[in-house]
C-alpha positions as CSV (number, residue, x, y, z in Angstrom):
1,M,0.0,0.0,0.0
2,P,1.7,3.3,-1.1
3,L,1.4,6.1,1.4
4,P,0.5,9.6,0.2
5,P,2.9,12.3,1.4
6,L,2.1,14.7,4.3
7,R,1.4,18.3,3.7
8,Q,4.7,20.3,3.9
9,E,3.5,23.0,6.3
10,L,2.6,20.6,9.1
11,S,4.9,20.8,12.2
12,L,5.5,18.3,15.0
13,H,6.2,19.3,18.6
14,P,7.0,17.4,21.7
15,G,4.0,17.1,23.9
16,P,3.3,16.4,27.6
17,V,3.6,13.0,29.2
18,D,0.3,11.1,29.2
19,P,-1.3,10.0,32.5
20,Y,0.4,6.6,32.1
21,G,3.9,8.1,31.8
22,A,4.3,7.6,28.0
23,P,5.6,10.5,25.8
24,T,3.2,12.2,23.4
25,W,3.7,14.6,20.5
26,T,1.5,17.4,19.1
27,L,0.9,17.7,15.3
28,H,0.0,21.3,14.3
29,D,-2.0,22.2,11.2
30,P,-1.3,25.9,10.7
31,A,-3.9,26.3,7.9
32,A,-6.7,25.4,10.2
33,N,-4.8,26.2,13.4
34,R,-5.7,22.8,14.8
35,F,-3.6,20.5,17.0
36,Y,-3.6,16.7,17.2
37,Q,-2.1,14.8,20.0
38,L,-0.2,11.7,18.9
39,S,0.7,8.7,20.9
40,W,4.2,7.2,20.9
41,P,3.3,4.5,18.3
42,A,1.7,7.1,16.1
43,F,4.7,9.4,16.3
44,E,7.1,6.5,15.4
45,I,4.9,5.7,12.4
46,L,4.7,9.3,11.3
47,S,8.5,9.8,11.7
48,R,9.0,7.1,9.0
49,W,6.1,8.1,6.8
50,H,8.5,9.5,4.2
51,R,9.4,5.9,3.2
52,G,6.2,5.9,1.2
53,D,5.3,2.2,1.7
54,A,3.2,0.8,4.5
55,A,5.1,-2.5,4.9
56,Q,8.4,-0.7,5.0
57,V,7.2,1.8,7.6
58,L,5.9,-1.0,9.9
59,A,9.0,-3.0,9.5
60,A,11.2,0.0,10.4
61,V,9.2,0.8,13.5
62,N,9.3,-2.8,14.8
63,A,13.0,-3.1,14.0
64,E,14.3,0.3,15.3
65,T,12.1,0.7,18.4
66,T,10.9,-1.5,21.2
67,L,7.4,-1.2,19.9
68,Q,5.5,-3.8,18.0
69,V,2.9,-2.1,15.7
70,G,0.7,-3.6,13.1
71,A,-1.4,-2.7,10.1
72,D,-4.3,-1.6,12.4
73,D,-2.2,1.0,14.0
74,L,-1.1,2.4,10.7
75,E,-4.7,2.3,9.3
76,D,-6.0,4.3,12.3
77,L,-3.3,6.9,11.8
78,Y,-4.1,7.0,8.1
79,R,-7.8,7.6,8.8
80,L,-6.9,10.5,11.1
81,L,-4.6,12.1,8.6
82,A,-7.0,11.6,5.6
83,G,-10.1,12.6,7.6
84,H,-8.6,15.9,8.6
85,H,-7.0,16.6,5.1
86,L,-3.4,16.4,6.3
87,L,-2.2,14.5,3.3
88,V,-1.4,15.7,-0.2
89,G,-3.8,14.4,-2.8
90,H,-2.0,11.7,-4.8
91,D,-4.6,10.1,-7.0
92,A,-8.1,10.8,-8.5
93,A,-9.9,8.9,-5.7
94,Y,-8.3,11.1,-3.0
95,T,-9.1,14.2,-4.9
96,G,-12.6,13.1,-5.3
97,R,-12.9,12.6,-1.5
98,L,-11.6,16.1,-1.0
99,A,-14.2,17.4,-3.5
100,E,-17.0,15.5,-1.7
101,S,-15.8,16.9,1.7
102,A,-15.8,20.4,0.3
103,A,-19.3,19.9,-1.2
104,A,-20.6,18.5,2.1
105,Q,-19.3,21.6,3.9
106,R,-21.2,23.9,1.5
107,M,-24.4,25.1,3.2
108,S,-27.6,26.3,1.8
109,K,-28.5,29.9,2.6
110,T,-31.1,28.7,5.1
111,M,-28.5,26.5,6.9
112,W,-25.9,29.2,6.7
113,L,-28.3,31.7,8.3
114,L,-29.2,29.2,11.0
115,K,-25.7,28.3,12.0
116,H,-24.6,32.0,12.0
117,Y,-27.6,32.9,14.1
118,L,-26.6,30.3,16.7
119,F,-22.8,31.0,16.6
120,F,-20.3,33.0,14.6
121,R,-17.1,34.9,15.2
122,V,-15.9,38.3,14.1
123,P,-12.1,38.8,14.3
124,L,-11.3,42.4,15.3
125,L,-7.6,42.5,16.2
126,R,-4.3,40.9,15.3
127,P,-2.7,41.5,18.7
128,M,0.9,40.3,18.2
129,P,2.5,43.8,17.5
130,L,0.6,45.2,20.5
131,L,1.6,42.3,22.7
132,K,5.3,42.7,21.8
133,R,5.1,46.3,23.0
134,L,3.1,45.6,26.1
135,A,4.9,42.5,27.4
136,P,8.2,44.2,28.5
137,R,6.2,47.0,30.2
138,L,4.1,44.5,32.2
139,E,6.8,42.1,33.4
140,W,6.0,43.2,37.0
141,A,2.4,41.8,36.7
142,F,3.8,38.2,36.4
143,T,6.0,38.3,39.5
144,P,5.0,36.7,42.8
145,A,5.4,40.0,44.7
146,C,2.7,41.5,42.5
147,W,0.2,38.8,43.4
148,Y,1.1,38.8,47.1
149,A,0.4,42.6,47.0
150,L,-2.9,42.1,45.3
151,A,-4.0,39.5,47.8
152,A,-3.2,42.0,50.6
153,I,-5.1,44.7,48.8
154,A,-8.1,42.4,48.4
155,V,-8.1,41.6,52.2
156,F,-7.7,45.2,53.2
157,G,-10.4,46.4,50.7
158,L,-12.9,43.8,52.0
159,Y,-12.1,44.8,55.6
160,L,-12.8,48.5,54.8
161,A,-16.0,47.6,52.9
162,S,-17.2,45.4,55.8
163,R,-17.1,48.4,58.1
164,R,-19.5,50.2,55.8
165,W,-21.4,47.1,54.7
166,D,-24.9,48.6,54.7
167,E,-23.7,51.5,52.5
168,F,-21.9,49.1,50.2
169,T,-24.8,46.7,49.7
170,H,-27.5,49.4,49.3
171,T,-25.5,50.9,46.4
172,F,-27.2,48.3,44.2
173,S,-30.5,50.2,44.3
174,A,-28.8,53.1,42.5
175,Y,-28.4,51.0,39.3
176,A,-32.0,49.9,38.7
177,G,-32.7,52.5,35.9
178,P,-31.4,52.8,32.3
179,E,-28.3,54.8,33.4
180,G,-27.4,52.1,35.9
181,L,-27.7,49.4,33.3
182,L,-25.5,51.5,30.9
183,G,-22.9,51.8,33.7
184,I,-23.0,48.1,34.3
185,G,-22.5,47.4,30.6
186,I,-19.5,49.8,30.4
187,A,-17.9,48.3,33.5
188,L,-18.4,44.7,32.3
189,S,-17.0,45.6,28.9
190,F,-13.9,47.0,30.4
191,A,-13.5,44.0,32.7
192,K,-13.9,41.5,29.8
193,V,-11.4,43.4,27.6
194,L,-8.9,43.1,30.5
195,H,-9.9,39.4,30.8
196,E,-9.0,38.7,27.2
197,F,-5.7,40.6,27.3
198,G,-4.8,38.5,30.4
199,H,-5.1,35.4,28.3
200,A,-3.2,36.9,25.4
201,L,-0.3,38.3,27.4
202,T,0.2,35.1,29.3
203,A,0.1,33.0,26.2
204,Y,2.7,35.4,24.6
205,R,5.0,35.1,27.6
206,C,4.8,31.3,27.3
207,G,6.0,31.5,23.7
208,C,2.6,31.1,21.9
209,R,1.4,33.1,19.0
210,V,-2.0,34.8,19.4
211,P,-3.3,35.2,15.9
212,T,-6.6,37.0,16.5
213,M,-8.9,38.6,19.2
214,G,-12.5,39.4,18.5
215,V,-16.1,39.0,19.5
216,A,-18.2,35.8,19.1
217,F,-21.9,35.8,19.0
218,L,-23.6,33.0,20.8
219,V,-27.3,33.2,19.9
220,M,-26.7,36.9,19.1
221,W,-25.2,37.5,22.5
222,P,-21.7,39.1,22.2
223,V,-18.8,37.3,23.9
224,L,-15.2,38.4,23.6
225,Y,-12.7,35.7,22.6
226,T,-8.9,35.2,22.2
227,D,-7.4,32.5,20.0
228,T,-4.9,30.8,22.3
229,N,-4.9,27.4,20.5
230,E,-1.1,27.4,20.3
231,A,-1.1,26.6,24.1
232,W,-1.4,23.0,23.0
233,K,2.2,23.2,21.8
234,L,3.4,23.6,25.4
235,R,4.8,20.6,27.1
236,R,4.2,21.7,30.7
237,R,0.8,21.5,32.1
238,G,1.4,24.4,34.5
239,E,1.9,26.8,31.6
240,R,-1.4,25.8,30.0
241,L,-3.1,26.2,33.3
242,R,-1.7,29.7,33.8
243,I,-3.0,30.7,30.3
244,G,-6.5,29.3,31.1
245,A,-6.7,31.1,34.5
246,A,-5.1,34.4,33.4
247,G,-8.5,35.9,32.4
248,M,-10.2,35.2,35.7
249,L,-7.2,36.2,37.7
250,S,-7.1,39.6,35.8
251,E,-10.7,40.3,36.7
252,L,-10.3,39.3,40.3
253,A,-7.3,41.6,40.5
254,L,-9.4,44.4,39.0
255,A,-12.2,43.7,41.5
256,A,-9.7,43.8,44.5
257,L,-8.3,47.2,43.4
258,A,-11.9,48.5,42.8
259,T,-13.0,47.3,46.2
260,L,-10.2,49.3,47.9
261,A,-10.8,52.4,45.7
262,W,-14.5,52.4,46.6
263,S,-13.6,53.1,50.3
264,F,-11.6,56.2,49.4
265,L,-13.2,57.8,46.4
266,P,-15.8,60.6,46.9
267,D,-19.4,60.1,45.7
268,G,-19.6,60.5,41.9
269,P,-19.1,58.6,38.7
270,L,-15.7,57.2,39.6
271,R,-16.9,55.7,42.8
272,S,-19.9,54.2,41.0
273,A,-17.6,52.7,38.4
274,A,-15.4,51.2,41.2
275,F,-18.5,49.7,42.9
276,L,-19.6,48.0,39.6
277,L,-16.1,46.6,39.0
278,A,-15.8,45.4,42.6
279,T,-19.1,43.5,42.5
280,S,-20.3,42.5,39.0
281,T,-16.9,41.4,37.6
282,W,-15.9,38.7,40.0
283,L,-19.5,37.5,40.5
284,L,-19.9,37.0,36.7
285,T,-16.4,35.6,36.4
286,L,-17.0,32.9,38.9
287,A,-20.6,32.2,37.8
288,I,-19.9,31.9,34.1
289,N,-16.2,31.6,33.2
290,A,-15.4,29.2,36.0
291,S,-18.1,26.8,34.9
292,P,-16.7,23.6,33.3
293,F,-20.0,22.7,31.7
294,M,-19.6,25.1,28.8
295,R,-16.4,25.7,26.8
296,F,-15.3,28.7,28.9
297,D,-12.1,29.1,31.0
298,G,-13.3,26.6,33.7
299,Y,-13.6,23.8,31.0
300,F,-10.1,24.3,29.7
301,L,-8.7,24.5,33.2
302,L,-10.3,21.2,34.1
303,S,-9.2,19.7,30.8
304,D,-5.6,20.7,31.4
305,W,-5.7,19.6,35.0
306,L,-7.0,16.2,34.1
307,E,-4.7,16.1,31.0
308,M,-7.6,15.2,28.8
309,P,-8.0,17.2,25.6
310,N,-11.5,17.2,24.2
311,L,-12.9,16.5,27.6
312,H,-16.5,17.1,26.7
313,E,-16.5,14.8,23.6
314,R,-14.7,12.0,25.4
315,A,-16.9,12.2,28.5
316,F,-20.1,12.3,26.3
317,A,-18.9,9.3,24.3
318,L,-18.3,7.4,27.6
319,A,-21.7,8.4,29.0
320,R,-23.5,7.4,25.8
321,W,-21.8,4.0,25.9
322,R,-22.7,3.6,29.6
323,L,-26.3,4.5,28.8
324,R,-26.6,2.0,26.0
325,E,-25.1,-0.7,28.1
326,A,-27.5,0.1,31.0
327,L,-30.5,0.1,28.7
328,F,-29.8,-2.7,26.2
329,G,-26.7,-4.6,27.5
330,L,-25.0,-4.6,24.0
331,G,-21.7,-5.9,25.5
332,E,-19.6,-3.4,23.5
333,A,-16.3,-2.2,24.7
334,P,-16.0,1.4,26.1
335,P,-14.7,4.0,23.7
336,E,-11.7,4.5,25.9
337,S,-10.1,2.7,28.8
338,F,-9.9,4.6,32.1
339,T,-9.3,3.7,35.7
340,P,-12.5,3.1,37.7
341,G,-12.3,6.3,39.6
342,R,-11.6,8.4,36.4
343,Q,-14.5,6.6,34.7
344,R,-17.0,7.4,37.5
345,F,-15.9,11.0,37.5
346,L,-16.3,11.3,33.7
347,L,-19.8,9.8,33.8
348,A,-20.9,12.1,36.6
349,F,-19.4,15.1,34.7
350,A,-21.1,14.1,31.5
351,F,-24.6,13.7,33.0
352,A,-24.2,16.9,35.0
353,T,-23.2,18.8,31.8
354,W,-26.2,17.5,30.0
355,L,-28.5,18.6,32.8
356,Y,-26.8,22.0,33.0
357,R,-27.1,22.6,29.2
358,L,-30.7,21.4,29.2
359,V,-31.6,24.1,31.7
360,L,-29.4,26.7,30.1
361,F,-30.5,26.3,26.5
362,F,-34.2,26.2,27.6
363,G,-33.7,29.4,29.5
364,I,-31.9,31.0,26.4
365,A,-34.8,29.9,24.2
366,L,-37.4,31.5,26.5
367,M,-35.2,34.7,26.6
368,V,-35.0,34.8,22.8
369,Y,-38.8,34.3,22.6
370,H,-39.5,37.3,24.8
371,L,-37.0,39.6,23.1
372,F,-38.7,39.6,19.7
373,F,-42.3,39.8,18.5
374,K,-44.4,36.7,18.8
375,A,-44.0,35.1,15.4
376,L,-40.2,35.6,15.2
377,G,-39.7,34.9,18.9
378,L,-41.6,31.6,18.6
379,L,-39.6,30.6,15.5
380,L,-36.3,31.3,17.1
381,M,-37.3,29.5,20.3
382,V,-38.2,26.4,18.2
383,I,-34.8,26.6,16.5
384,E,-33.0,26.9,19.8
385,L,-34.8,23.9,21.3
386,G,-34.5,21.9,18.1
387,W,-30.8,22.5,17.6
388,F,-29.5,22.2,21.1
389,I,-32.0,19.7,22.7
390,V,-34.1,17.8,20.2
391,L,-31.4,17.2,17.6
392,P,-28.8,15.5,20.0
393,I,-31.6,13.3,21.4
394,W,-32.7,12.4,17.9
395,R,-29.2,11.5,16.8
396,E,-28.8,9.1,19.8
397,L,-32.2,7.5,19.1
398,R,-31.1,6.9,15.5
399,V,-28.0,5.1,16.9
400,W,-30.3,3.0,19.1
401,W,-32.4,2.1,16.1
402,S,-29.3,1.1,14.0
403,R,-28.3,-1.4,16.8
404,R,-31.7,-3.1,16.9
405,A,-30.4,-6.2,15.3
406,A,-28.0,-6.7,18.2
407,L,-30.7,-6.6,20.9
408,R,-31.4,-9.8,22.8
409,W,-33.7,-10.5,25.7
410,H,-31.8,-10.5,29.0
411,R,-31.8,-8.6,32.3
412,Q,-31.1,-5.1,30.9
413,T,-33.6,-5.3,28.0
414,L,-36.3,-6.8,30.3
415,R,-35.7,-4.0,32.8
416,T,-35.8,-1.4,30.1
417,A,-39.0,-2.8,28.6
418,A,-40.7,-2.9,32.0
419,V,-39.7,0.7,32.8
420,L,-41.0,1.8,29.4
421,A,-44.3,0.0,29.9
422,L,-44.7,1.5,33.3
423,L,-44.0,5.0,32.0
424,A,-46.5,4.4,29.1
425,L,-49.2,3.4,31.6
426,L,-48.4,6.4,33.8
427,V,-48.6,8.8,30.9
428,L,-51.4,7.3,28.8
429,V,-53.8,5.7,31.2
430,P,-56.5,8.2,32.5
431,W,-55.9,7.7,36.3
432,Q,-56.1,11.3,37.5
433,G,-59.6,12.1,38.6
434,T,-59.1,14.9,41.1
435,V,-58.0,18.5,41.2
436,R,-56.0,20.1,44.0
437,A,-57.1,23.7,44.2
438,P,-56.2,26.5,46.7
439,A,-59.1,27.2,48.9
440,V,-60.3,29.1,52.0
441,L,-62.7,27.8,54.6
442,T,-65.0,30.4,56.2
443,A,-68.4,30.6,57.8
444,V,-71.4,31.0,55.4
445,R,-72.1,34.4,57.0
446,N,-68.7,35.9,57.1
447,Q,-67.7,39.4,56.1
448,S,-64.7,41.7,56.3
449,L,-65.2,45.4,57.0
450,Y,-62.8,48.0,55.6
451,A,-62.3,51.7,56.1
452,A,-64.2,53.5,53.4
453,Q,-62.0,56.6,53.7
454,A,-58.7,57.5,55.3
455,G,-59.5,58.8,58.7
456,R,-58.9,58.9,62.5
457,I,-60.6,56.7,65.1
458,V,-62.9,58.5,67.4
459,G,-64.1,56.8,70.6
460,D,-63.9,53.1,71.5
461,A,-64.1,50.3,68.9
462,A,-65.4,46.8,69.2
463,R,-63.0,44.2,70.6
464,E,-62.1,40.8,69.3
465,G,-64.4,38.1,70.5
466,Q,-67.3,40.6,71.2
467,R,-70.8,39.5,70.2
468,V,-72.6,42.1,68.2
469,R,-76.1,42.6,66.7
470,A,-77.0,43.7,63.2
471,G,-76.6,47.5,62.9
472,E,-74.6,47.9,66.0
473,R,-71.8,50.5,65.8
474,L,-68.3,48.9,65.8
475,A,-66.1,52.0,65.2
476,T,-66.3,55.6,64.1
477,L,-63.8,57.4,61.9
478,V,-63.5,61.0,61.1
479,S,-61.9,62.2,57.9
480,P,-60.8,65.8,57.9
481,E,-60.4,65.8,54.1
482,L,-64.0,64.5,53.7
483,E,-65.3,67.1,56.2
484,F,-63.5,69.9,54.3
485,R,-64.9,68.7,51.0
486,L,-68.4,68.5,52.6
487,R,-68.2,72.1,53.9
488,M,-67.0,73.4,50.5
489,A,-69.9,71.5,48.8
490,Q,-72.4,72.9,51.3
491,A,-71.1,76.4,50.8
492,Q,-71.3,76.1,47.1
493,E,-74.9,74.6,47.3
494,Q,-76.0,77.5,49.5
495,A,-74.5,80.1,47.1
496,L,-76.3,78.5,44.2
497,R,-79.6,78.3,46.1
498,W,-79.4,82.0,46.9
499,Q,-78.7,82.7,43.2
500,V,-81.7,80.7,42.2
501,E,-83.9,82.5,44.7
502,Q,-82.7,85.9,43.5
503,Q,-82.9,85.0,39.8
504,P,-86.3,86.6,39.2
505,F,-85.0,89.9,40.5
506,A,-81.5,90.1,38.8
507,T,-81.0,90.6,35.1
508,E,-77.5,88.9,35.1
509,L,-78.9,85.8,36.9
510,Q,-81.9,85.7,34.5
511,E,-79.4,85.4,31.5
512,A,-78.1,82.1,33.0
513,G,-81.6,80.6,32.5
514,D,-82.3,77.0,33.5
515,V,-78.5,76.2,33.7
516,L,-78.4,77.8,37.1
517,R,-81.1,75.4,38.5
518,R,-79.3,72.4,37.0
519,R,-76.0,73.5,38.7
520,W,-77.9,73.9,42.0
521,A,-79.3,70.3,41.6
522,G,-75.8,69.0,40.9
523,A,-74.5,70.7,44.0
524,R,-77.3,69.2,46.1
525,E,-76.4,65.7,44.8
526,A,-72.7,66.3,45.7
527,V,-73.7,67.3,49.2
528,H,-75.9,64.2,49.6
529,G,-73.1,61.9,48.3
530,L,-70.5,63.3,50.7
531,I,-73.0,63.0,53.6
532,A,-73.5,59.3,52.6
533,Q,-69.7,58.8,52.6
534,R,-69.5,60.4,56.0
535,R,-72.2,57.9,57.2
536,Q,-70.0,55.1,55.9
537,L,-67.3,56.1,58.4
538,E,-69.6,54.7,61.1
539,V,-68.7,51.1,60.8
540,R,-71.7,48.9,61.8
541,A,-72.3,45.2,62.0
542,P,-74.0,43.7,58.9
543,F,-75.7,40.9,60.9
544,D,-75.7,39.2,64.3
545,G,-72.4,37.5,65.0
546,T,-69.0,37.6,66.6
547,V,-66.0,39.8,65.9
548,V,-63.3,37.2,65.2
549,E,-60.6,39.6,64.0
550,T,-59.8,43.3,64.7
551,N,-57.2,45.7,63.3
552,A,-54.2,45.9,65.8
553,F,-54.2,49.7,65.5
554,L,-57.8,50.3,66.4
555,A,-57.3,52.8,69.2
556,P,-58.7,56.3,69.8
557,G,-56.8,58.8,67.8
558,A,-55.2,56.2,65.4
559,W,-55.0,57.1,61.7
560,L,-56.0,54.4,59.2
561,A,-55.6,54.3,55.4
562,R,-58.5,53.9,52.9
563,G,-59.2,50.3,52.3
564,E,-57.5,49.0,55.5
565,K,-59.2,46.1,57.1
566,L,-60.9,46.9,60.4
567,F,-63.0,43.8,61.4
568,Q,-63.9,40.3,60.5
569,I,-67.4,39.3,61.5
570,V,-68.7,35.7,61.6
571,G,-72.4,35.1,61.8
572,A,-74.0,33.1,64.6
573,E,-75.9,30.8,62.2
574,G,-75.5,29.3,58.7
575,G,-72.7,26.7,58.9
576,L,-69.5,26.6,56.8
577,K,-68.4,27.0,53.2
578,V,-65.3,26.6,51.2
579,E,-64.3,28.8,48.3
580,A,-61.8,27.0,45.9
581,F,-60.2,28.5,42.8
582,V,-59.6,26.4,39.7
583,G,-58.2,27.0,36.2
584,E,-60.2,27.0,33.0
585,R,-59.5,23.4,31.9
586,D,-60.5,22.0,35.3
587,H,-63.6,24.2,35.6
588,A,-65.1,22.7,32.4
589,L,-64.7,19.1,33.7
590,L,-65.7,19.4,37.3
591,D,-68.3,16.9,38.7
592,R,-70.7,19.1,40.6
593,S,-72.5,16.4,42.4
594,Q,-69.5,14.9,44.1
595,G,-68.5,17.9,46.3
596,G,-65.0,17.7,47.6
597,R,-62.7,17.7,50.6
598,F,-60.9,20.6,52.3
599,I,-57.5,20.1,53.9
600,A,-56.4,23.0,56.0
601,D,-52.8,24.3,56.1
602,L,-52.9,23.9,59.8
603,P,-52.5,20.2,60.7
604,E,-54.6,20.5,63.8
605,A,-57.6,21.7,61.7
606,G,-57.9,18.3,60.0
607,T,-60.0,17.5,56.9
608,L,-63.6,18.7,56.2
609,R,-66.0,16.9,53.8
610,C,-68.4,19.1,51.7
611,S,-71.3,17.5,49.8
612,R,-71.9,19.9,46.9
613,A,-69.7,22.0,44.5
614,E,-71.1,25.0,42.8
615,P,-68.7,26.5,40.2
616,D,-69.2,30.1,39.0
617,E,-69.9,30.5,35.3
618,V,-67.9,33.6,34.9
619,N,-64.2,33.9,35.7
620,M,-62.9,36.3,38.4
621,T,-61.3,39.6,37.5
622,V,-60.2,40.3,41.0
623,L,-59.1,37.8,43.7
624,P,-61.2,38.4,46.8
625,Q,-59.1,36.3,49.1
626,P,-55.6,37.8,49.8
627,Y,-54.6,34.8,51.8
628,L,-54.2,32.8,48.5
629,A,-52.4,35.4,46.5
630,S,-48.7,34.8,45.6
631,S,-47.9,38.3,46.8
632,H,-49.0,37.2,50.3
633,G,-47.3,33.8,50.2
634,G,-50.3,32.0,48.6
635,R,-50.6,29.6,45.7
636,L,-52.4,31.8,43.1
637,P,-50.1,33.9,40.9
638,V,-51.4,37.5,40.9
639,V,-50.4,41.1,40.0
640,R,-51.6,44.4,41.4
641,N,-53.4,46.7,39.0
642,D,-53.6,50.5,39.2
643,R,-56.2,50.3,42.0
644,Q,-54.0,48.0,44.0
645,E,-56.5,45.1,43.4
646,L,-55.2,41.5,43.1
647,V,-55.7,40.3,39.5
648,P,-55.1,36.6,38.7
649,L,-52.5,36.0,36.0
650,Q,-54.4,33.1,34.6
651,T,-58.1,32.5,34.0
652,T,-59.5,31.5,37.3
653,F,-63.0,30.4,38.4
654,R,-64.4,30.3,41.9
655,V,-66.0,27.0,43.1
656,R,-68.2,27.2,46.2
657,L,-68.3,24.0,48.3
658,T,-71.4,23.9,50.6
659,Q,-73.0,21.6,53.1
660,C,-69.8,21.4,55.0
661,G,-71.1,21.0,58.6
662,H,-71.3,23.5,61.5
663,A,-67.9,23.4,63.1
664,A,-66.6,26.6,64.7
665,V,-64.2,28.6,62.5
666,A,-62.6,31.8,63.6
667,G,-62.1,34.0,60.5
668,E,-60.7,32.4,57.4
669,L,-58.7,29.3,57.2
670,P,-56.5,28.7,54.0
671,G,-55.8,25.3,52.6
672,V,-56.4,23.0,49.7
673,A,-59.6,21.6,48.2
674,I,-59.7,18.2,46.6
675,L,-62.3,18.3,43.8
676,V,-63.6,15.5,41.6
677,R,-63.4,15.9,37.8
678,E,-63.4,13.6,34.8
679,R,-60.5,11.2,34.7
680,H,-57.6,12.2,32.4
681,S,-54.1,11.1,31.5
682,L,-50.9,13.0,31.8
683,A,-50.6,12.9,28.0
684,Q,-54.0,14.4,27.6
685,S,-53.3,17.1,30.0
686,A,-50.0,18.0,28.3
687,W,-51.6,18.0,24.9
688,T,-54.4,20.3,26.1
689,A,-51.9,22.6,27.7
690,L,-49.8,22.8,24.5
691,L,-52.9,23.6,22.4
692,D,-53.9,26.3,24.9
693,L,-50.4,27.7,24.8
694,L,-50.4,27.8,21.0
695,Q,-53.8,29.4,20.8
696,R,-52.9,32.0,23.4
697,E,-49.6,32.9,21.8
698,R,-51.3,33.2,18.4
699,G,-53.5,35.9,20.0
700,L,-56.8,34.0,19.4
């Protein structure tokens, strides 16, 4: 078998020792700026590749070294070289393969747009001339004394900030508006530029060439990058670790200096900038860059520390193999051989990375959806979910299907089949026949009394536990504002009445005609309305009952706001009722004849059975029970409108459960109501929810 020659521009460099102590070498392709790690046998074969004949190369390796290599070793290396186009085309077949590869890499306009929407790079700077000028002037930044000094500055700055901790933490509130967001953006941009120059300068000091620096767009989100691929030429792991950590260390040094500067700078833009650099930079650095689950600095640090290039791909391949063996027991060999401890770590790392990316990509898809108008946002969200989540799962399912001929019935396949059958029953069988709804238990005759106007308490008020009769006065409020408006209205009414009485005798008043009488009538109505409002300040019992709750501030001379709750009155007769709140889908399928059960949040209250359920036919616009609102720690998501009313975020219906007995209840008792509805499966519920979502997002 004749061997095609290698490309002339390729270079070979000594590499680090592998985890088992064997030497390695690094093959560099400068055209693609890619690096390939070669094992000792691969290096010996490649060193004799110039002989041009496979048999001669193998014979030379076996004769001149202690290795014993075979045709399989040479074939694996040939596939690597040919697959990455590292050979010179020597015949028509090889040229045809190159043409096929080039054709396969050509993309349609739609695919090009899709891939460049998800990720693309824009080189902005060729930094080597700048690095040559900066490196001699920044020698001090790479000395141990510099970093000892920065550690001392960080400790001292934190000590000074801790003495003014309340002032330091409350500075966050000053950056809630557009100007604050702009300041955060400028501070982060400066920190990220310093981050990238930290990588570049460290790589340059280690003898690596830095060809480009620029900005990459990940789902249209800009991220600065520095090309430090030549770090793979370095033999010592410590140098690669320093290059990987240089960016984060630069930002942490900047945060330490900014923390100290914040304590000495006067209030103004400089102090605000120091605060932003002291807080946002290191938080985002540790939260994002230090994560090994994405290809950021943390990933490369972990890869170099473990001495495992392509850590993600190798861990994912091992996890896919382990998953197939657990599900189907194919009996295949693992893609690589590792020690048991290293294998367990890689499996845990792979599954953790998959889970992290699932949450991250789903969150990015939701963010993209909300950033654009509905049609475009929905399309981009589908692209995100399809490319990052659905497509990898689909590829793995295709691999499973391709291995179907190798499946046999044994313990793994029986277990998998049983789990799948159980999941199918759980999802498809309509076993759910109840609804858990937030609810409140109260007496049938139960009413809350509120202050109709802002005012001051005059005289004594009813006490908690006091029995009252219908119409009995519970409290009296006086509103100076209302009294002033009433006096003004009465004065205006008297003036208009005098003008009407004098109209027959005054020519100027006669010209007003009937308009004057209508104005007088309007003034009288205003006076009557204000008098009615003043009567409402006398809070009276609506029925016979007991005061079960009073406002803690009910005392003579106390001022109360409008709408503030004063009393809770429970009637002496009438029994109990439960008010539950359900969504639109559950409301249409409720079984009204079955009633329901109420389970109180207080364990000692127990369970109450109600015989009848009466759902309202019209959904609520305002939630009358603040106990159940999310803003008060309840289960129903609500927002406040302009009138400070609690408005449900979803379509909500009230269901009244009656015939619940006559137990004594003081006030209102929150809990959960178990209601009966038509049985349904999880798949049916998911499909209905999806249709509702699509219909709602289409604006129908």
